[in-house]
N, C-alpha and C positions, 0 to 999 in steps of 0.2 A: 502604207503610210506610217510615219513615225508616231510616237505616243502622244498625239495631240488629243486633248479632251474636248468633248462637245458639250455645250451648255447653251440652251435657248437658241439652237441653230448656229451658234458661233463656234469657230475652231480656236481653242486656246492653247498656246504652246507654253511649255515649261522652259524657262531660261535660267542658265547659270551666268551671273554677272561677276567677273573677277576683276576687281578694281580696288587699289589700296588708297586712293584719294577719297576720303570719307564724304566730302561735299559732293563730288561728282557721282560717287556711287549712290548717294541718297537721292540726288536729282534724277539720275537715270532710272533707278529702280522705281521711284514714284511715278515717273512718266510712263514706264513700261506697264506698271500695274494699272494705270489709268487707261492704257490701251488694251487692257484685258489679257495681259500675259501673267503667268505665274512666275515669280522671280525668287531665286535664292542668290545670296550675295556671299562671296568669299573675298577676303582682303589680302591673301597671300597664296603663293603657289602650292604650299603643302596642304592647306585646307581645300583648295580647288581640286587637287588630285584625290583627296578623301571623298569629296562630294561626287566626283566623277566615278569613283570606284563603287559607291553604294547606291547612287541614285541615277535614274534615267532622265536625260534632258533632251529637248528637241533642238536646242541651239545654245552655243556658248559664246559669250562676249568676253574677250580675254585681253587684258591690258598687258603689253609687253614688259613695261618697267614695274616689276613687283619687288617688294622688300625681301631680304634674305637671299639665300643661294639659289632658290628655284624661281627663275624668271618665267614670264609668260611663254616664251618660246620653248623653254624646257618642259613646261606643262603640256604644250601642244605635241612635242616630239614623243614624250613618254606615253601620252594618251593614244597617239596613233600607233606607236610600236606595240601597244597591248591590244590592238585591234579596234580601238574606239573609232566610230565613223560619224559621230555627231558633228554637224556643221559648226565651224569656228570662225568668228570674225575677230581679227586682231586689231586692238586699239593701240595707237602709238603716236608719239610726237616725232618719230623718225620718218622723214619724207623722201629720202634719196632712193634711187633705183636699187642699189645694193641691199639696203635694208628691206625693201619690199620683196626682192628676190629671196632673201634669207627667210623672211616670214612665210612666204608661200612654200618654199622648199621644206620648211619644218612641218607642213601639213595643214596650215590654216587655209580656209576656203576663200576668205576675202580679207581686205586690209583697209582700215579707215584711219586717216591721219587726223590727229587732234589739232585745233578744235574742229568740231563737226556739228552739223545740225541734226537733232534727233530724228527729223523726218527722213534724212538720208540713211541713218542707221536703220530705221523702220523699213524703208524700201529694200535695203539689202537683206534684212532678216526675212522679209516676205519672199524674196526671190529664192533664198536658200531653203526655206521651208517648203516651197513648191517643188524643189528639185529632187528627183529620186536619188537616194543614197547610193553612191557608186564607189566610195572610198573605203577600202578594207586594207588596213596595215599600210604598206607603202606602194600599193598598186592601184592605179586608176584605170578604169575600163569603160569602153563604149562599144557595144557589139563585139566584133572580132578584134578590136583595137585594145591593146594593153600598154600601159606606160609604167615602167618600174622606176620609182623615184630614186631608190638607193643606187641603181646601176645606170640611170639615165638611158635605159634601153626601151625602145619602142618596137612592138611586134604586132603583126596582123596574122591571125590564124597560126601563130607560133613562129612565123618567119620574121626575121629582123628587118626593120625599115630604117634606112639611113637618113637622118634629118640634120639639117644645119641648125646651129644653136638657136636662132630666132624661130625657126620652124618648130623646134622642140618646145620652146617657151610658150609659143602661141597654142600648140596642141595641149600642153599641160594646163594652161589657163582655161581653155574652153572645156577640157575634161572636168575641171573643178566646178564649172558653171553650166553643166549640160542643160539644154533646153532654153537657156537665156540668150536672147539676141544681143549683139553688141555692134554699135556703129564703128566704122573705121577710125573715127576720131577717138572713141572710147578705147579701142584696142591700142591705138598709138600711145595713149596716155598710160594705160595700165599694163601693157606688155613691154613696149619700147621704153616707156618712162618719159616724164615731163621734161627731162633734160636732154632728150635725144634730138638729134638733128634730122631724123628720118621724116619722110613725108607720108601723106595719105596714100600716095601711089606705091610706096614701099610696103605698106600694109596690104594693099590689094594684091601686089605681086607675091607676097609671102603666103597669103591665103590661097592664091591660085596654085602655087607650087606644092603647098602642103596638101591641098585637096587632091591633086594629081597623085601624089605619093601614097596616100592612104585609100585611094579609090578602089572599088571592085573592078573586076575585069570588064564589066559592062559600062564602066565609067561613073556609076553611082557612088556617092560618098556620104558619110555621116556628117561631113562639114558642108553645111547648106547655106545658101543665100536667102535672106529674108528681104524681099523686095521692098525698097523704101525705108529699110531699117539698117540692115547690115548682115551679120553672119552669126550662125549658131551651130553647135554640135548637137545633133539629134539622131541617135541610133534608131 
């Protein structure tokens, strides 16, 4: 388990909030503290990297648009390149599919578009804090499956698996959220994007083909159906 502290039976996570908007940073930090999180606040990329270098956090809430030359996405890339595996939620006003893809490719674990409800942020934080840490550098793993982000290479037991672009995106998304179930509708929005013309049937077909490609010889797979809910990756 990550460095979560126990007090009176409650688990308290240490959060780094990186946000240059002082009003939003003050509101979010006050709300998080009221929810029993420990919170440090950085207002720019340079101080964020300093904090990440010297202190251990359980989760990072990182704004994309930071002042100066070091943007949120640069913080994320540098932290991951140095082996940092703390979960990161990217906050941004950018809502198009290309920006979401860019944010996820930089190494963030989740993506929240402004404006947002604090309860949604809290739910995503809880989900990431429950998830076992699997991200080291630029490689995502689940059992015998490895996905190399730098080369876009997927392997199982060392053998390369050929995936179509959407199969790759779906696998990467589920690897970043291991153990968390997603409905077909949620996957359609978060992997295909809200501007996509794809249907729920396209999601189900993609899941089916991806499951077949990464399955063991006996047909079992880490990509599982959660009846009445959707799908999850669970090694």
